[in-house]
C-alpha positions as CSV (number, residue, x, y, z in Angstrom):
1,X,-21.2,-8.0,9.6
2,X,-21.0,-4.9,7.4
3,X,-23.1,-2.0,8.5
4,X,-24.9,1.1,6.7
5,X,-22.5,3.2,8.5
6,X,-19.3,1.5,7.2
7,X,-20.6,1.0,3.7
8,X,-21.5,5.2,3.9
9,X,-18.5,5.7,5.6
10,X,-16.4,4.3,2.4
11,X,-18.7,5.5,-0.3
12,X,-18.2,9.1,1.3
13,X,-14.5,8.6,1.1
14,X,-14.6,7.8,-2.5
15,X,-16.0,11.0,-3.4
16,X,-13.5,13.6,-4.3
17,X,-10.4,11.3,-4.6
18,X,-8.8,9.4,-7.1
19,X,-7.9,6.4,-5.0
20,X,-8.4,4.9,-1.8
21,X,-6.5,2.1,0.6
22,X,-8.8,0.4,3.1
23,X,-6.6,-0.8,5.7
24,X,-7.2,-3.9,8.4
25,X,-6.1,-7.1,9.2
26,X,-6.8,-10.4,7.6
27,X,-10.6,-11.6,8.2
28,X,-11.6,-8.0,9.9
29,X,-14.2,-7.6,6.7
30,X,-12.7,-5.5,3.8
31,X,-13.1,-7.9,1.4
32,X,-17.0,-8.4,2.5
33,X,-17.1,-4.7,2.4
34,X,-15.9,-4.0,-1.1
35,X,-18.2,-6.7,-2.2
36,X,-21.0,-4.9,-0.6
37,X,-19.7,-1.6,-2.2
38,X,-19.4,-3.3,-5.4
39,X,-23.2,-4.2,-5.5
40,X,-23.9,-0.3,-5.6
41,X,-21.5,1.0,-8.4
42,X,-20.0,0.1,-11.5
43,X,-17.0,-1.9,-10.5
44,X,-14.5,-4.7,-11.0
45,X,-12.5,-6.7,-8.4
46,X,-9.2,-8.5,-8.5
47,X,-7.7,-10.4,-5.9
48,X,-3.6,-10.6,-6.4
49,X,-3.3,-14.0,-4.4
50,X,-5.2,-15.3,-7.4
51,X,-2.5,-16.0,-10.6
52,X,-5.0,-15.1,-12.9
53,X,-5.9,-11.9,-11.0
54,X,-2.5,-11.1,-11.0
55,X,-1.7,-11.3,-14.5
56,X,-4.3,-9.2,-15.4
57,X,-3.1,-6.1,-13.7
58,X,0.4,-6.8,-15.1
59,X,-0.8,-4.2,-17.5
60,X,-3.1,-1.9,-15.7
61,X,-3.6,0.6,-18.0
62,X,-5.1,-2.0,-20.8
63,X,-7.2,-3.2,-18.3
64,X,-8.4,-0.2,-17.1
65,X,-9.0,0.9,-20.8
66,X,-10.9,-2.1,-21.0
67,X,-13.2,-1.1,-17.8
68,X,-13.6,2.4,-18.5
69,X,-15.7,4.3,-16.0
70,X,-15.2,1.6,-13.3
71,X,-13.9,1.3,-9.7
72,X,-10.9,-1.0,-9.7
73,X,-10.9,-2.9,-6.3
74,X,-7.4,-4.5,-6.2
75,X,-7.2,-6.6,-3.0
76,X,-3.7,-7.9,-1.4
77,X,-2.2,-4.9,-3.4
78,X,0.8,-5.0,-1.6
79,X,2.0,-8.0,-3.3
80,X,2.5,-5.9,-6.5
81,X,3.9,-2.5,-5.5
82,X,5.2,-1.8,-8.7
83,X,1.4,-1.1,-10.2
84,X,1.4,2.2,-8.1
85,X,4.0,4.2,-10.2
86,X,1.6,2.9,-13.3
87,X,-1.7,3.9,-11.6
88,X,-0.2,7.3,-10.8
89,X,-0.2,8.2,-14.8
90,X,-3.7,6.5,-15.0
91,X,-5.3,9.0,-12.6
92,X,-3.8,12.1,-13.5
93,X,-4.5,11.5,-17.3
94,X,-8.1,10.6,-16.1
95,X,-8.1,13.8,-13.9
96,X,-7.2,15.9,-16.9
97,X,-10.2,14.5,-18.9
98,X,-12.2,15.6,-15.5
99,X,-13.3,12.5,-14.3
100,X,-14.5,13.2,-10.4
101,X,-15.0,9.5,-9.1
102,X,-12.7,7.3,-7.7
103,X,-10.6,5.1,-9.9
104,X,-9.2,2.8,-7.6
105,X,-9.8,1.0,-4.3
106,X,-6.7,-0.8,-2.6
107,X,-7.3,-3.5,0.1
108,X,-4.2,-4.3,2.4
109,X,-3.4,-6.0,5.6
110,X,0.1,-4.8,6.4
111,X,-0.5,-1.0,6.9
112,X,3.1,0.3,6.9
113,X,4.4,-1.5,3.5
114,X,1.2,-0.3,1.9
115,X,1.4,3.1,2.9
116,X,5.3,3.3,1.9
117,X,4.6,1.8,-1.3
118,X,1.4,3.9,-1.8
119,X,2.5,7.2,-0.8
120,X,5.5,7.5,-2.6
121,X,3.8,7.4,-6.1
122,X,0.2,8.6,-5.2
123,X,0.6,11.7,-3.3
124,X,-1.8,13.8,-3.1
125,X,-4.1,11.3,-5.1
126,X,-4.8,8.9,-2.6
127,X,-7.0,8.6,1.2
128,X,-6.7,6.0,3.6
129,X,-9.3,4.6,5.5
130,X,-8.4,2.1,8.6
131,X,-11.2,-0.9,9.2
132,X,-11.5,-1.9,12.7
133,X,-13.1,-5.1,14.0
134,X,-16.8,-4.9,15.4
135,X,-16.9,-2.3,17.8
136,X,-19.6,-1.5,20.7
137,X,-22.0,0.5,18.3
138,X,-22.2,-1.9,16.1
139,X,-22.8,-5.0,18.2
140,X,-24.9,-4.1,21.2
141,X,-27.7,-2.1,20.2
142,X,-29.6,0.4,22.5
143,X,-31.7,-2.1,25.1
144,X,-29.2,-4.9,24.8
145,X,-28.2,-6.7,27.9
146,X,-24.7,-6.9,29.5
147,X,-24.1,-10.1,28.3
148,X,-23.8,-9.0,24.2
149,X,-21.0,-6.3,25.5
150,X,-19.5,-9.4,27.8
151,X,-19.6,-11.7,24.6
152,X,-18.0,-8.8,22.5
153,X,-15.0,-8.3,24.7
154,X,-14.9,-12.1,25.3
155,X,-14.7,-13.1,21.4
156,X,-13.2,-10.0,20.3
157,X,-14.2,-8.2,17.1
158,X,-13.2,-10.2,14.1
159,X,-16.9,-11.5,12.2
160,X,-16.3,-15.1,12.1
161,X,-15.5,-15.0,16.1
162,X,-17.8,-12.9,17.6
163,X,-20.7,-14.4,15.5
164,X,-19.8,-17.9,16.0
165,X,-22.6,-20.4,17.2
166,X,-20.9,-21.1,20.6
167,X,-17.7,-19.9,22.6
168,X,-16.1,-23.4,21.9
169,X,-16.3,-22.4,18.0
170,X,-15.3,-18.7,18.7
171,X,-12.1,-20.2,20.5
172,X,-11.2,-22.5,17.7
173,X,-11.8,-19.7,14.7
174,X,-9.1,-17.3,16.5
175,X,-6.6,-20.1,17.5
176,X,-6.8,-21.0,13.4
177,X,-6.5,-17.2,12.9
178,X,-3.6,-17.1,14.9
179,X,-1.8,-20.1,13.2
180,X,-2.5,-19.1,10.1
181,X,-1.0,-15.3,10.7
182,X,2.6,-17.6,12.4
183,X,3.0,-19.7,9.5
184,X,1.8,-18.1,6.6
185,X,1.0,-14.6,6.6
186,X,3.9,-13.3,9.1
187,X,6.4,-14.7,6.7
188,X,5.0,-13.3,3.5
189,X,5.5,-9.8,4.7
190,X,8.4,-10.1,7.3
191,X,11.7,-11.9,7.8
192,X,11.9,-15.5,8.2
193,X,11.1,-16.3,12.0
194,X,10.6,-19.4,13.5
195,X,6.7,-19.2,14.2
196,X,7.4,-20.9,17.6
197,X,9.3,-17.7,18.6
198,X,6.7,-15.3,17.2
199,X,4.1,-17.2,19.0
200,X,6.0,-16.8,22.2
201,X,6.4,-13.0,21.7
202,X,2.9,-13.0,21.1
203,X,1.8,-14.9,23.8
204,X,4.2,-12.8,26.0
205,X,2.9,-9.4,25.1
206,X,-0.7,-10.6,25.8
207,X,0.2,-11.5,29.2
208,X,1.6,-8.2,29.7
209,X,-1.3,-6.4,27.8
210,X,-1.0,-2.6,28.6
211,X,2.0,-3.1,29.8
212,X,5.7,-0.6,28.8
213,X,7.3,-2.2,26.1
214,X,10.7,-3.9,27.5
215,X,12.4,-5.0,25.0
216,X,15.2,-6.5,26.8
217,X,13.4,-8.2,29.3
218,X,11.5,-9.9,26.2
219,X,14.7,-10.6,24.5
220,X,16.1,-12.1,27.5
221,X,12.7,-14.6,27.6
222,X,12.9,-15.5,23.8
223,X,16.9,-15.7,24.0
224,X,17.5,-13.1,21.1
225,X,19.1,-9.6,20.7
226,X,16.6,-6.7,21.7
227,X,16.9,-5.0,18.5
228,X,15.3,-8.5,17.5
229,X,12.6,-8.1,19.7
230,X,11.9,-4.8,18.5
231,X,12.2,-5.7,14.7
232,X,9.3,-8.5,15.7
233,X,6.9,-6.2,17.8
234,X,7.1,-3.7,14.8
235,X,6.1,-6.3,12.6
236,X,2.5,-7.5,15.1
237,X,2.3,-3.4,14.5
238,X,2.7,-3.1,10.9
239,X,0.3,-6.2,10.6
240,X,-2.3,-4.0,12.4
241,X,-2.2,-6.7,15.3
242,X,-0.5,-5.2,18.1
243,X,-0.7,-1.3,19.0
244,X,1.9,0.7,20.5
245,X,0.3,3.9,22.3
246,X,2.9,6.5,22.7
247,X,3.5,8.8,25.7
248,X,1.6,12.3,26.1
249,X,5.0,14.7,26.4
250,X,3.6,18.0,25.2
251,X,4.8,20.7,27.3
252,X,4.9,18.7,31.0
253,X,7.9,19.4,33.0
254,X,7.9,16.2,34.7
255,X,9.9,13.1,34.8
256,X,7.9,11.0,32.6
257,X,7.8,7.2,31.5
258,X,8.6,7.4,27.8
259,X,8.6,3.6,26.7
260,X,5.6,3.1,24.4
261,X,2.7,1.0,26.1
262,X,1.9,-2.2,24.2
263,X,-1.7,-3.6,23.5
264,X,-2.5,-6.8,21.5
265,X,-5.6,-4.8,19.5
266,X,-8.2,-7.5,19.6
267,X,-9.3,-8.3,23.3
268,X,-10.7,-11.7,21.4
269,X,-7.2,-12.7,20.1
270,X,-5.6,-11.8,23.4
271,X,-7.7,-14.4,25.3
272,X,-6.9,-17.1,22.6
273,X,-3.3,-16.2,23.1
274,X,-3.5,-17.1,26.7
275,X,-6.2,-19.8,26.1
276,X,-9.3,-17.9,28.1
277,X,-12.5,-19.8,26.7
278,X,-15.2,-18.6,28.8
279,X,-16.4,-15.2,30.3
280,X,-15.6,-16.6,33.8
281,X,-12.5,-17.6,33.1
282,X,-11.6,-14.1,32.1
283,X,-13.2,-12.7,35.5
284,X,-11.0,-15.1,37.0
285,X,-7.7,-14.5,34.9
286,X,-5.0,-11.8,36.0
287,X,-5.3,-10.4,32.8
288,X,-8.7,-9.3,32.9
289,X,-8.5,-5.4,34.1
290,X,-5.6,-4.9,31.4
291,X,-7.9,-6.5,28.4
292,X,-10.8,-4.8,29.3
293,X,-8.6,-1.3,29.1
294,X,-7.2,-2.5,25.9
295,X,-11.0,-3.5,24.3
296,X,-12.3,0.2,25.8
297,X,-9.2,1.7,24.0
298,X,-9.5,0.2,20.6
299,X,-13.5,0.9,20.8
300,X,-12.4,4.5,21.1
301,X,-10.2,5.0,18.7
302,X,-12.3,3.2,16.1
303,X,-14.7,6.0,16.3
304,X,-12.5,9.0,16.8
305,X,-12.9,11.8,14.2
306,X,-9.9,12.3,11.9
307,X,-7.0,14.0,13.2
308,X,-7.4,13.2,17.0
309,X,-4.2,11.9,18.3
310,X,-4.2,9.1,21.4
311,X,-1.8,9.0,24.0
312,X,-1.1,7.6,27.6
313,X,0.4,9.6,30.4
314,X,2.5,8.4,33.5
315,X,4.9,9.9,35.5
316,X,8.0,8.3,37.1
317,X,6.0,9.1,40.5
318,X,2.9,7.6,39.7
319,X,0.7,9.9,37.9
320,X,-1.2,7.9,35.1
321,X,-4.0,8.5,32.8
322,X,-5.0,5.5,30.6
323,X,-5.9,7.5,27.6
324,X,-5.0,11.1,26.5
325,X,-7.2,12.1,23.3
326,X,-5.7,15.3,21.8
327,X,-7.7,17.2,19.3
328,X,-7.3,19.3,16.5
329,X,-9.3,22.0,17.6
330,X,-8.5,25.6,18.0
331,X,-8.9,26.5,20.7
332,X,-7.2,23.7,22.5
333,X,-9.5,20.3,23.4
334,X,-7.6,17.4,25.8
335,X,-9.6,14.6,27.0
336,X,-8.0,13.0,29.9
337,X,-9.6,9.1,30.5
338,X,-9.7,6.7,33.4
339,X,-11.1,3.2,32.2
340,X,-12.8,1.1,34.6
341,X,-15.2,-1.9,34.5
342,X,-17.7,-0.7,37.2
343,X,-18.7,3.3,37.5
344,X,-18.4,2.5,41.2
345,X,-14.9,2.1,41.0
346,X,-12.6,4.9,42.8
347,X,-10.3,7.0,40.7
348,X,-6.6,6.7,42.3
349,X,-4.9,9.7,43.1
350,X,-2.3,9.7,40.5
351,X,-5.4,10.6,37.8
352,X,-6.3,13.7,39.7
353,X,-2.1,14.4,39.9
354,X,-2.1,13.7,35.7
355,X,-4.6,16.0,35.1
356,X,-3.2,18.6,37.3
357,X,0.4,18.0,34.8
358,X,-1.7,18.1,31.5
359,X,-4.7,20.6,32.5
360,X,-7.1,18.4,30.2
361,X,-10.2,20.2,29.0
362,X,-12.5,17.5,29.7
363,X,-12.0,14.5,32.3
364,X,-13.9,11.1,31.9
365,X,-14.5,7.7,34.0
366,X,-15.5,5.2,31.2
367,X,-16.9,2.0,32.5
368,X,-18.8,-1.1,31.2
369,X,-22.2,-0.1,32.2
370,X,-25.1,2.3,31.3
371,X,-25.0,4.7,34.3
372,X,-24.0,8.7,33.4
373,X,-23.6,11.2,35.9
374,X,-21.2,14.0,37.2
375,X,-18.2,13.7,39.9
376,X,-16.5,15.9,42.0
377,X,-13.4,17.4,40.1
378,X,-15.0,18.0,36.9
379,X,-15.0,14.3,36.0
380,X,-18.0,12.9,33.7
381,X,-18.6,9.4,34.4
382,X,-20.2,7.6,31.3
383,X,-20.8,4.4,30.0
384,X,-18.3,3.0,27.1
385,X,-21.8,3.0,24.6
386,X,-22.5,6.7,25.7
387,X,-19.2,7.6,25.4
388,X,-18.7,6.2,21.9
389,X,-21.9,7.9,20.7
390,X,-20.8,11.0,22.0
391,X,-17.6,10.7,20.0
392,X,-19.3,10.0,16.9
393,X,-21.4,12.9,16.7
């Protein structure tokens, strides 16, 4: 499911920069997007998991000379990190000839490793674009009923999952996705870790969705050291499967909770880890509230303008904001966001106390319906879709 917006976004990023890295977990649609782009450009696609394609780029200079003027798309490029040093020389040579169009598009499913490998060699020559799973603006069109939003929340945003024929097929796809990551992909990127141990950790993170990371507690349950748990969690973060949301601490003279909050990024994967197969099962599950919170946060982060930084805020006394967005504007712009499923849900005193602490310029209650109206305390109540449209303007 590739939208015109996604295609236009990538085309725009390929203008005026020598290379672009498109990041995202497996099966999120990177290759499909690259092929859609390829259909409109002179381009050549190579999958570095394919032995023949891997041989073709052993001498990347010769391959580029054989394909002059074409965009070279390298999928799973983290499998050949040494190629970046050679690509730097090619980019500089083409720049001296006056080439303005992008030369390379890299696709990768391990963010930190690809960032490290590419940024060391291609500083000033590369831009990074993260491809998120399908979001509300792409899936739920204006006028669609609530069932579309509920389906996206239940199944998550991976195309094969959300577009499956029924909930059973969707759940089966996600369970296979989890198994493939544990048995094949995680060992390829990280240390040799028993799949059963990683699966238990992933499930524990899903059970504690949106909770603060307590490595010692997780380590005790798994029977490993705390540093080992931290390393495993960071591996899931690097693979774009888990998000660590950092605390907002700027100029706050309060005793703060400073450990990161941890979310399994895709709501459908969260539910598959917990064996939640239907929307009724989800509504009756203890994780429903924090699953919705994580779903909303990921949708918001998918459409954020460049440079906006996300945080959460919580003091030891209980003052709390689900999501804080810090914009790089002058003068200062700071959003405080409370997340609820219903617009009629009351705001806790802790939200008001937290707003008094950080003094946001805008205050929002973001919910799952369509109503929008102002509340006392300069709070704007707005549906998720409406809030995303406002951010994307």
